[in-house]
matplotlib code that plots the C-alpha trace (Angstrom):
import matplotlib.pyplot as plt

x = [55.3, 56.6, 53.9, 54.5, 58.2, 57.4, 55.1, 57.6, 60.3, 57.9, 57.1, 60.8, 61.3, 58.6, 59.9, 63.4, 62.0, 60.0, 63.1, 65.2, 62.5, 62.3, 66.0, 66.1, 63.5, 65.2, 68.5, 67.0, 65.4, 68.7, 70.5, 68.0, 68.3, 72.1, 71.9, 70.1, 72.6, 75.4, 73.8, 73.5, 77.2, 78.3, 76.2, 77.6, 81.1, 80.6, 78.9, 81.6, 84.2, 82.4, 82.9, 86.3, 89.0, 90.6, 87.3, 89.2, 88.3, 90.4, 87.5, 89.1, 89.8, 86.9, 84.3, 85.8, 85.8, 82.2, 80.4, 82.7, 82.4, 78.6, 78.4, 80.6, 79.0, 75.4, 75.3, 75.0, 78.6, 80.2, 79.5, 80.1, 79.7, 79.3, 78.8, 82.2, 84.4, 87.2, 85.4, 87.2, 85.3, 83.7, 84.9, 87.6, 87.8, 91.0, 91.0, 94.5, 94.0, 93.7, 92.9, 89.4, 88.7, 85.8, 83.8, 84.6, 83.8, 80.4, 79.6, 80.8, 78.6, 75.7, 76.2, 76.5, 80.2, 80.0, 77.6, 77.1, 78.2, 81.8, 81.7, 81.7, 84.7, 87.1, 90.9, 91.1, 93.2, 89.9, 88.5, 89.0, 88.3, 91.7, 92.8, 93.6, 91.9, 93.3, 92.3, 91.3, 88.2, 85.8, 85.8, 89.1, 91.8, 95.0, 96.3, 96.7, 97.7, 98.7, 101.8, 100.6, 100.8, 97.1, 96.9, 99.7, 97.9, 94.7, 96.6, 97.7, 94.0, 93.3, 96.0, 94.5, 91.1, 92.1, 92.6, 89.7, 87.3, 87.5, 86.5, 87.1, 89.4, 88.5, 90.7, 90.5, 93.7, 94.3, 96.0, 98.4, 99.6, 100.1, 103.3, 104.6, 106.8, 105.3, 102.0, 103.7, 105.4, 101.8, 100.3, 103.0, 102.7, 98.9, 98.8, 101.6, 99.8, 96.3, 94.6, 91.2, 89.5, 91.2, 89.4, 91.0, 89.1, 91.4, 90.0, 91.5, 90.7, 93.7, 95.0, 97.4, 98.2, 100.3, 98.4, 94.7, 93.8, 96.5, 99.2, 102.7, 103.9, 101.7, 100.2, 99.9, 96.7, 96.1, 93.8, 96.6, 99.2, 97.1, 96.3, 100.1, 100.5, 97.8, 94.8, 91.3, 90.9, 87.8, 87.7, 84.5, 83.0, 82.7, 80.7, 77.7, 77.1, 76.1, 79.6, 81.0, 78.1, 78.6, 82.3, 81.6, 79.0, 81.6, 84.0, 81.5, 79.2, 81.2, 83.3, 86.8, 89.6, 92.8, 93.1, 92.7, 90.4, 91.2, 88.3, 89.7, 87.1, 87.6, 86.5, 87.9, 89.0, 86.0, 83.5, 79.9, 80.5, 78.7, 81.5, 85.0, 86.1, 85.8, 88.2, 91.3, 93.2, 92.0, 89.5, 88.1, 84.4, 83.4, 83.7, 80.6, 81.4, 81.2, 77.8, 76.6, 77.8, 75.8, 72.6, 73.0, 73.7, 70.5, 68.5, 70.0, 69.0, 65.4, 65.4, 66.7, 64.1, 61.3, 62.6, 62.8, 59.3, 57.9, 59.7, 58.3, 54.8, 55.0, 55.8, 52.4, 50.8, 51.5, 51.9, 55.4, 56.2, 54.8, 57.1, 60.1, 58.8, 58.8, 62.4, 63.4, 61.8, 63.9, 67.0, 66.2, 66.1, 69.5, 70.8, 69.5, 66.7, 63.0, 60.5, 56.9, 54.6, 56.0, 59.6, 62.7, 64.5, 68.0, 68.1, 71.8, 72.9, 72.2, 75.8, 76.1, 79.8, 80.5, 83.8, 84.9, 85.8, 89.2, 91.6, 93.6, 97.1, 98.9, 100.4, 100.2, 103.2, 104.7, 107.6, 109.1, 109.3, 111.4, 115.1, 117.5, 120.9, 124.2, 126.3, 129.4, 128.2, 127.7, 124.4, 123.3, 120.3, 118.6, 118.9, 117.3, 114.5, 113.8, 113.8, 111.6, 109.1, 108.4, 106.9, 105.4, 103.8, 101.6, 99.4, 97.7, 98.2, 101.9, 102.8, 106.0, 107.0, 110.5, 112.0, 114.4, 116.6, 114.7, 118.0, 119.3, 116.2, 115.2, 111.5, 110.3, 111.9, 110.4, 106.8, 106.6, 107.3, 103.9, 101.9, 103.5, 100.5, 101.7, 105.3, 105.4, 108.2, 107.8, 111.1, 113.1, 110.2, 110.7, 107.9, 105.4, 106.7, 106.1, 102.6, 101.5, 102.9, 100.9, 97.7, 98.2, 99.0, 95.9, 93.9, 95.4, 98.3, 101.7, 103.5, 107.2, 108.8, 112.5, 115.3, 118.8, 118.9, 119.4, 116.7, 113.6, 111.6, 111.5, 108.5, 106.4, 107.7, 106.7, 103.2, 102.7, 103.8, 101.2, 98.5, 99.7, 99.6, 96.0, 95.0, 96.5, 94.6, 91.3, 92.0, 92.8, 90.0, 87.0, 84.7, 87.1, 86.0, 89.0, 89.8, 92.9, 94.8, 94.0, 97.4, 99.8, 102.1, 104.6, 108.3, 110.9, 113.6, 116.6, 119.4, 123.2, 123.3, 126.4, 129.5, 127.6, 127.3, 131.1, 132.4, 129.2, 129.2, 128.4, 124.7, 124.3, 126.2, 124.0, 125.8, 123.4, 119.9, 119.6, 120.2, 118.0, 115.0, 115.4, 113.4, 110.3, 107.6, 106.5, 109.3, 111.0, 114.6, 116.4, 120.0, 120.6, 123.9, 123.2, 121.3, 119.7, 118.7, 117.2, 115.0, 113.9, 113.0, 110.9, 109.0, 108.5, 107.1, 104.8, 103.2, 101.4, 100.7, 104.4, 103.7, 106.3, 109.6, 112.8, 114.9, 118.5, 120.2, 123.7, 124.1, 126.8, 127.0, 127.9, 128.6, 125.9, 126.2, 123.1, 121.7, 118.5, 116.7, 117.4, 114.2, 114.3, 112.6, 112.4, 114.1, 116.6, 120.3, 122.3, 125.6, 127.5, 130.7, 130.9, 133.0, 133.5, 137.0, 135.8, 137.5, 135.5, 132.3, 132.0, 128.5, 127.6, 125.1, 125.0, 128.3, 130.1, 129.2, 131.5, 134.3, 133.6, 133.9, 137.3, 138.4, 137.5, 139.6, 142.5, 142.2, 142.2, 145.5, 146.9, 146.0, 142.7, 139.1, 136.4, 132.7, 130.6, 127.0, 124.9, 122.2, 119.9, 117.4, 117.9, 117.8, 117.4, 117.7, 120.9, 122.4, 121.8, 123.2, 126.3, 126.8, 126.4, 129.0, 131.9, 133.4, 134.8, 131.9, 133.0, 130.3, 131.9, 129.4, 129.7, 127.4, 127.0, 126.7, 123.0, 123.5, 125.8, 123.2, 120.4, 122.6, 122.9, 119.1, 118.6, 121.0, 119.4, 115.9, 117.1, 119.6, 118.3, 118.3, 121.6, 123.4, 124.8, 128.2, 130.6, 131.2, 134.9, 134.2, 132.6, 134.5, 133.0, 134.2, 131.9, 131.7, 131.2, 134.0, 136.7, 134.3, 131.5, 129.5, 127.8, 129.5, 129.0, 131.2, 132.7, 133.4, 135.8, 136.1, 134.9, 138.5, 139.4, 136.3, 136.8, 140.5, 139.7, 137.3, 139.2, 136.7, 139.0, 139.4, 143.0, 142.0, 139.2, 141.5, 144.1, 141.4, 140.3, 143.8, 144.5, 141.2, 141.9, 145.4, 144.0, 141.4, 144.2]
y = [99.1, 102.6, 103.6, 100.4, 101.2, 104.7, 103.4, 100.9, 103.6, 105.9, 103.3, 102.7, 106.4, 106.6, 103.5, 105.1, 108.4, 106.7, 104.7, 107.9, 109.7, 106.9, 106.8, 110.5, 110.3, 107.5, 109.3, 112.4, 110.4, 108.6, 112.0, 113.2, 110.1, 110.3, 113.9, 112.7, 110.0, 112.6, 114.5, 111.4, 110.6, 114.1, 114.2, 110.8, 112.1, 115.3, 113.5, 110.8, 113.5, 115.6, 113.0, 111.6, 111.5, 114.6, 116.1, 116.2, 115.6, 115.7, 117.8, 119.1, 115.7, 113.8, 116.3, 116.6, 112.8, 112.4, 112.8, 110.4, 107.9, 108.1, 107.8, 104.7, 102.9, 103.8, 104.1, 100.4, 99.7, 97.6, 93.9, 93.3, 90.6, 92.5, 89.4, 88.1, 90.9, 88.3, 86.1, 86.0, 87.2, 90.4, 93.8, 95.5, 99.1, 100.7, 104.1, 105.2, 108.7, 107.4, 110.9, 110.5, 107.6, 109.4, 109.5, 105.9, 104.7, 106.5, 104.6, 101.3, 101.7, 102.6, 99.6, 97.2, 96.4, 97.3, 98.8, 102.6, 102.8, 102.2, 105.7, 107.2, 107.9, 107.2, 107.6, 106.5, 103.5, 101.5, 102.3, 100.3, 103.4, 105.2, 108.3, 106.2, 103.1, 99.6, 96.0, 96.2, 97.8, 95.3, 95.4, 97.2, 95.2, 97.2, 100.0, 103.3, 106.9, 109.8, 108.1, 107.1, 103.3, 102.2, 102.7, 100.2, 97.6, 98.2, 97.6, 94.3, 93.4, 94.2, 91.8, 89.1, 90.1, 89.0, 85.4, 83.1, 84.3, 87.7, 91.0, 94.7, 96.8, 100.4, 102.9, 106.5, 108.5, 112.2, 114.7, 115.5, 111.9, 111.7, 113.6, 110.4, 108.5, 105.1, 106.2, 106.6, 103.2, 101.8, 104.0, 103.0, 99.3, 99.2, 100.8, 98.6, 95.5, 96.4, 96.3, 97.3, 96.0, 98.8, 102.1, 104.9, 108.0, 110.9, 113.4, 116.5, 119.0, 121.2, 121.4, 119.7, 119.7, 122.9, 124.8, 124.0, 126.0, 125.1, 122.5, 122.9, 121.3, 122.4, 119.3, 118.9, 118.2, 114.7, 113.5, 113.9, 112.3, 109.2, 109.0, 109.0, 105.9, 104.0, 104.8, 105.9, 109.2, 111.3, 114.8, 115.3, 117.9, 116.2, 119.0, 117.0, 113.3, 113.3, 113.4, 110.9, 108.5, 108.9, 108.0, 105.1, 103.9, 103.8, 101.8, 99.3, 98.8, 99.8, 97.6, 96.8, 97.9, 96.9, 100.3, 101.0, 103.9, 107.2, 109.5, 112.9, 114.3, 118.1, 119.8, 121.8, 121.1, 120.8, 120.9, 120.5, 122.3, 125.6, 127.3, 127.8, 126.7, 123.2, 123.8, 123.1, 119.9, 119.2, 120.9, 120.6, 119.9, 120.4, 124.2, 126.5, 126.5, 122.7, 122.7, 125.3, 123.2, 120.2, 122.2, 123.6, 120.2, 118.9, 121.8, 120.9, 117.3, 118.4, 120.5, 117.6, 115.3, 117.7, 118.0, 114.2, 113.7, 116.3, 114.6, 111.2, 112.6, 114.0, 110.5, 109.2, 111.2, 108.6, 104.8, 105.5, 107.6, 105.1, 102.4, 104.7, 105.4, 101.7, 101.4, 104.4, 102.9, 99.7, 101.9, 103.8, 100.5, 99.6, 103.0, 102.3, 104.9, 104.3, 106.4, 107.2, 109.9, 112.5, 111.6, 109.8, 108.3, 106.9, 103.2, 102.4, 98.8, 96.4, 95.1, 92.2, 91.4, 88.3, 86.7, 85.3, 81.6, 80.3, 80.6, 77.5, 78.7, 75.4, 74.9, 71.4, 69.9, 66.6, 65.9, 63.4, 66.0, 68.4, 68.6, 66.1, 67.7, 66.0, 66.8, 66.9, 69.6, 73.4, 75.1, 78.7, 79.8, 80.8, 77.3, 75.9, 78.4, 77.7, 73.9, 74.1, 76.6, 74.4, 72.0, 74.5, 76.7, 73.8, 75.1, 78.2, 80.2, 80.7, 84.0, 85.9, 89.4, 90.4, 93.9, 93.4, 91.0, 87.7, 85.9, 86.4, 85.2, 82.2, 82.9, 83.9, 81.0, 78.5, 79.8, 80.9, 77.3, 76.4, 79.6, 82.7, 84.8, 84.3, 85.2, 89.0, 91.5, 95.2, 96.4, 98.9, 99.7, 98.1, 99.9, 98.7, 95.2, 95.2, 96.7, 94.1, 91.5, 92.9, 92.7, 89.0, 88.2, 90.0, 87.8, 84.7, 83.9, 82.7, 85.6, 86.1, 89.4, 89.8, 92.3, 93.0, 93.5, 97.3, 97.9, 97.1, 100.2, 100.8, 103.2, 100.5, 97.7, 99.6, 100.3, 96.7, 95.6, 98.0, 96.4, 92.9, 93.8, 95.1, 91.9, 89.9, 92.2, 91.6, 87.8, 87.8, 90.2, 88.5, 90.4, 90.7, 90.1, 88.1, 84.4, 82.3, 82.4, 86.0, 87.4, 88.2, 85.4, 87.6, 86.7, 89.3, 87.3, 89.5, 88.5, 89.3, 89.4, 90.2, 90.2, 88.6, 91.7, 91.9, 94.2, 96.3, 99.8, 100.7, 101.3, 97.5, 96.1, 94.3, 94.8, 97.2, 96.1, 93.4, 95.8, 98.5, 96.2, 94.6, 97.6, 96.7, 95.1, 91.5, 91.0, 87.6, 87.8, 84.7, 84.6, 81.4, 79.5, 76.4, 75.1, 72.4, 74.9, 77.1, 74.2, 73.5, 77.1, 77.2, 74.1, 75.8, 79.0, 76.9, 75.4, 78.8, 81.4, 82.4, 86.1, 88.6, 87.0, 88.8, 86.0, 86.8, 84.4, 84.1, 85.0, 82.5, 78.8, 77.3, 73.9, 71.8, 71.9, 69.9, 66.5, 65.8, 65.3, 68.8, 70.7, 74.4, 76.0, 79.8, 81.1, 78.1, 78.0, 74.9, 73.6, 72.5, 71.7, 71.0, 69.1, 69.1, 70.6, 73.7, 76.8, 79.1, 79.1, 81.0, 82.3, 83.3, 83.2, 83.1, 82.6, 83.5, 80.1, 78.5, 80.8, 79.9, 76.2, 76.7, 78.9, 76.2, 73.7, 76.2, 76.4, 72.6, 72.6, 75.1, 72.8, 74.1, 73.2, 75.7, 75.1, 76.6, 77.7, 78.6, 81.0, 81.8, 83.4, 84.6, 81.8, 83.4, 80.2, 79.2, 82.6, 82.5, 79.0, 80.0, 83.1, 80.9, 78.4, 80.8, 80.0, 82.7, 83.7, 85.0, 86.8, 86.7, 88.4, 89.8, 92.7, 95.4, 92.9, 91.8, 88.7, 90.6, 93.4, 90.9, 89.1, 92.3, 92.7, 89.1, 89.6, 92.8, 91.3, 88.3, 90.1, 88.6, 85.1, 85.5, 86.9, 89.6, 90.8, 91.4, 90.8, 89.9, 86.5, 88.1, 89.0, 90.7, 90.7, 92.6, 95.5, 98.3, 100.8, 101.1, 103.3, 100.7, 102.8, 101.6, 102.2, 101.3, 98.8, 99.7, 97.5, 94.6, 90.9, 88.5, 87.6, 91.3, 92.0, 89.1, 90.1, 93.8, 93.1, 90.3, 87.6, 85.1, 81.8, 82.7, 86.1, 84.7, 82.0, 84.7, 86.7, 83.7, 82.8, 86.3, 86.4, 83.2, 84.4, 87.6, 85.7, 83.7]
z = [56.3, 56.5, 59.0, 61.1, 61.3, 62.4, 65.0, 66.4, 66.5, 68.3, 70.9, 71.4, 71.9, 74.4, 76.3, 76.3, 77.6, 80.3, 81.3, 81.5, 83.4, 86.0, 86.2, 86.8, 89.5, 91.2, 91.1, 92.6, 95.4, 96.1, 96.3, 98.9, 101.0, 100.8, 102.0, 105.1, 105.6, 105.3, 108.2, 110.3, 109.8, 110.6, 113.7, 114.9, 114.1, 116.1, 119.0, 119.4, 119.5, 122.0, 124.7, 123.4, 126.1, 124.5, 123.1, 119.8, 116.2, 113.1, 111.7, 108.5, 106.9, 108.5, 107.1, 103.6, 103.4, 104.5, 101.1, 99.3, 102.1, 102.3, 98.5, 98.6, 101.6, 101.0, 97.2, 96.5, 95.4, 98.1, 98.6, 102.3, 104.8, 108.0, 110.1, 109.0, 107.6, 107.1, 104.6, 101.3, 98.3, 99.7, 98.7, 100.8, 101.9, 103.3, 104.9, 104.0, 105.4, 109.0, 110.4, 109.0, 111.4, 113.2, 110.0, 109.1, 112.7, 112.5, 109.3, 110.7, 113.8, 111.6, 109.4, 112.3, 112.6, 116.2, 118.7, 118.6, 122.3, 121.1, 119.5, 123.0, 125.2, 122.3, 122.3, 126.0, 127.1, 127.6, 124.2, 121.0, 119.0, 118.7, 117.0, 113.9, 112.7, 113.4, 113.5, 117.2, 115.8, 114.2, 110.4, 110.1, 108.4, 109.0, 111.1, 109.2, 109.8, 107.5, 106.1, 102.6, 103.3, 103.3, 99.6, 99.1, 101.2, 99.4, 96.2, 97.7, 98.4, 94.7, 93.6, 95.8, 94.5, 91.0, 92.3, 93.3, 94.8, 93.0, 94.6, 94.3, 96.5, 97.4, 99.2, 100.4, 100.4, 101.2, 98.9, 101.7, 102.1, 98.3, 99.0, 100.5, 98.1, 98.9, 97.3, 94.0, 94.2, 94.5, 91.8, 89.3, 90.2, 90.0, 86.6, 85.2, 86.4, 85.2, 88.5, 87.2, 90.4, 92.3, 93.0, 94.9, 96.1, 96.6, 99.2, 97.6, 100.3, 99.5, 103.0, 105.4, 109.1, 109.3, 106.7, 106.5, 103.4, 100.9, 100.2, 101.5, 98.3, 95.4, 93.7, 90.0, 88.2, 89.6, 86.9, 84.3, 86.6, 87.2, 83.5, 82.8, 85.0, 83.2, 85.4, 84.6, 86.5, 87.1, 88.6, 90.6, 92.8, 96.2, 97.8, 96.5, 95.9, 92.2, 90.7, 93.1, 92.3, 88.6, 88.9, 91.2, 88.7, 85.9, 88.1, 89.6, 86.7, 83.7, 81.5, 83.0, 80.7, 82.6, 84.3, 88.0, 88.8, 90.7, 91.7, 92.6, 95.0, 95.1, 98.2, 101.1, 104.7, 106.9, 104.1, 105.3, 108.5, 109.3, 111.2, 109.8, 113.2, 111.7, 108.8, 110.9, 111.0, 114.5, 116.8, 120.3, 119.9, 123.5, 123.0, 122.5, 118.8, 118.8, 120.5, 118.0, 115.1, 116.4, 116.7, 113.2, 111.7, 113.4, 111.8, 108.4, 108.8, 109.5, 106.4, 104.3, 105.7, 104.8, 101.3, 100.9, 102.2, 99.8, 96.9, 98.0, 98.3, 94.7, 93.4, 94.4, 91.7, 89.0, 88.7, 87.4, 90.4, 92.8, 91.4, 91.9, 95.5, 96.3, 95.1, 97.2, 100.3, 99.7, 99.2, 102.5, 104.3, 103.0, 104.2, 107.7, 107.3, 108.3, 106.5, 107.5, 106.5, 108.9, 109.4, 108.3, 111.2, 111.4, 112.4, 113.2, 113.7, 115.2, 115.8, 113.4, 113.4, 115.5, 116.5, 113.2, 112.6, 113.5, 110.6, 109.7, 109.0, 108.7, 105.3, 103.9, 102.2, 101.1, 103.4, 101.0, 98.3, 100.3, 99.4, 101.1, 101.9, 101.5, 104.6, 102.5, 100.2, 100.5, 99.7, 99.2, 101.2, 97.9, 96.5, 99.7, 99.4, 95.8, 96.2, 99.3, 97.9, 94.9, 97.5, 100.0, 97.3, 96.2, 99.0, 97.5, 100.6, 100.1, 98.5, 97.9, 96.9, 96.0, 95.2, 92.3, 94.2, 93.6, 92.6, 96.2, 97.9, 95.7, 96.5, 93.0, 91.3, 93.7, 93.9, 90.3, 89.3, 90.9, 90.3, 89.0, 90.1, 93.7, 93.0, 92.6, 92.1, 92.8, 91.3, 93.4, 95.6, 99.0, 100.8, 98.2, 98.5, 102.2, 101.9, 99.4, 101.7, 104.6, 102.5, 101.6, 105.3, 106.5, 104.1, 105.7, 103.4, 104.6, 103.0, 102.3, 101.3, 100.5, 99.9, 101.3, 105.0, 105.0, 102.4, 104.5, 105.3, 109.1, 108.8, 107.1, 109.3, 112.5, 111.3, 110.1, 113.6, 115.2, 113.1, 114.0, 117.7, 117.4, 115.7, 118.7, 121.0, 119.2, 119.3, 123.0, 124.1, 125.7, 123.4, 120.5, 116.9, 115.7, 116.5, 116.5, 113.2, 112.3, 113.2, 110.4, 109.1, 107.4, 106.9, 106.0, 104.3, 104.7, 102.4, 102.6, 106.4, 108.4, 106.1, 103.1, 100.9, 100.8, 98.0, 97.7, 99.2, 102.9, 102.1, 101.3, 104.3, 106.9, 110.2, 111.8, 110.6, 113.3, 116.2, 114.6, 114.0, 117.4, 118.7, 116.6, 118.8, 117.9, 115.4, 115.8, 114.6, 113.3, 112.0, 109.9, 110.1, 108.1, 105.0, 107.0, 109.7, 106.9, 105.7, 109.2, 109.9, 106.7, 107.9, 111.3, 109.6, 107.4, 110.5, 110.8, 113.4, 113.7, 113.3, 112.0, 111.3, 110.3, 108.8, 108.0, 105.5, 104.0, 100.3, 99.3, 100.0, 103.3, 104.8, 106.4, 110.3, 111.3, 110.5, 108.7, 112.0, 113.2, 114.3, 114.8, 117.8, 118.2, 121.3, 121.5, 121.0, 120.0, 121.4, 118.4, 120.4, 124.1, 126.6, 130.3, 129.8, 128.0, 129.3, 127.1, 124.9, 121.6, 121.0, 117.4, 114.6, 110.8, 109.1, 112.3, 113.6, 110.9, 112.0, 115.6, 114.9, 113.2, 116.1, 118.5, 116.5, 116.6, 120.3, 120.6, 118.7, 121.2, 124.1, 125.5, 124.9, 123.7, 123.2, 120.4, 120.6, 117.6, 118.7, 115.6, 118.0, 121.5, 124.1, 127.5, 129.5, 127.8, 128.2, 131.9, 132.1, 130.3, 132.5, 135.6, 134.3, 135.0, 131.6, 129.5, 127.2, 123.8, 121.7, 118.2, 115.8, 112.3, 113.2, 115.9, 118.7, 118.6, 120.8, 123.2, 123.6, 124.2, 126.7, 128.7, 128.6, 129.8, 132.7, 133.8, 133.6, 135.6, 137.8, 141.1, 139.7, 137.9, 140.9, 138.6, 139.9, 137.1, 133.4, 133.7, 132.1, 129.0, 125.8, 122.7, 119.1, 116.7, 114.4, 117.0, 117.0, 119.6, 121.7, 121.5, 119.1, 115.9, 112.6, 108.9, 107.0, 103.7, 100.6, 101.1, 100.5, 103.1, 104.1, 104.5, 106.6, 109.1, 109.4, 109.9, 112.7, 114.4, 113.4, 111.6, 113.4, 114.4, 115.7, 117.8, 119.2, 120.0, 121.8, 123.8, 124.8, 126.0, 127.8, 129.6, 130.6, 132.0, 134.0, 135.7]

ax = plt.figure().add_subplot(projection="3d")
ax.plot(x, y, z, "-o")
ax.set_aspect("equal")
plt.show()
């Protein structure tokens, strides 16, 4: 028995040794194939930049990122559907460090997201390959640059990837952009919420834009920092593939332990280039140094091919080696390489991505289950949101993210009553809130994010809008890859608008947000005046394909102004009070509409009739009609004159049609100072604020009476 046991142990040892030897040979072969792929991607990167409209290349970051990107995309880790990059359930990749777009575009062309010809003549107005990645380019989900925001969206993808169907989210971020605060909002959240399907590759090339060979702000040991936030973290040498592969193996195939993974890829700017000319942030590749670089890279590829062929030939010497060789031939095919006895050729493409299926964005709900409002009662907007979301959120595509102000929005209470996994809260991290919201919207959800009006991050909002525009361009283009329904449905629920913040400090007052955000492209701004209107707006948004909405709501309760049959339409104003005898019309929005109604009643008691228009969104036709009427127009607004400023734009755009002559029949009452300049509002009660700015019913009536007298 003793001898038999020894014999069995001996066989097991031999089997193990044989397995390890085969694994070693396979690994060595894979490393040689990846080295060839590395050369292919560098040559595509250099070649596309040589005929770019500016002959430029962000060489430092693109080259240092190449080895980690090649390892990720060709190492067998990503589960991708290249024909339909929008299909839920496949892994997601986000290039947060957008300056490395040339390397990513080379990989995407090689994999078949688009034809290789798109790599040529990039950065021009006719090209869909820009200086940073964006959804106009097939397979790219969001627009990114160097601002540290892509990592937050990738984290949002990871959150969605824990729902059904499940998937992993990968991201590459630069060490320079890790100096952006929004990155750390993401890193804290991901660790706290155990996003172990989230893998971040940090391209630590120790350089930035102004200084290519060191960091302007010295970074700490990132492995320890990530560990402190609850992450798995690995320091690897990314001047070769082996360490990157080992770390990716642990993430992709190891046991999940509730920790996201950070792989710190240590390299230098421009690594993999021959000339130090390439170590800068950006270079012009059309120069003689650029041509020399291309020739040297071609020579290196030939050397790598020779080395790989010799290795493959040696494997034929044994049956064990022959089995490994067959596996390597399969791996080469997956890497878009074709091997014969004398060469290893690159076989990019073909382009596989097709126009993706139309996405149904219409949320289903039970109309009978929605709240019914009593016209004799007052309601807070948050109460309407909570009650309605308990109905809308039965559709699994409705998602909300708050930032420590959920009690003012009502979102979390409503959606969490149906599925708390879709009612998130990022704490005091508004940028992260918005980035998670963008991720869910990109995946097709009807997404709501909420905080106080002044707290939304303009930098994030603008980039989200850029990505939304590129999605619309890809939908509208004859050869675009996206179809109807693939825009972003993302609502920014802005609470405490106008004078609603009241006795908080000036930093919280929402009188300037509406005019600031009016400059953001594709943002639909709505200022809500009534609980019934709020409910109707929510129904309108849930119909889908409404895009980016900035929805301003009152914090405290208000009376119901509209009946149950009211139907909101964007770009339409509503006459709440009108008669043939009207001498003036008050135009307002939000709670200002309630003061306008009371002011009109005060005017009636003084013996003259005044109309009231509620304009929750800018109605160009109605504004032109009101101007043509010759009545005194009174813009009474509890902000810096959003409707008034848009009225001026409408008149200018339609100046021939409107017969623009003068503005003597226009009166403005708002929070601009005496010189017509923006200002901030300090703490006060609501009654004090409307009195200070002449927006009480009595003050509005006085102003109208004076205006009518002056006109006579």
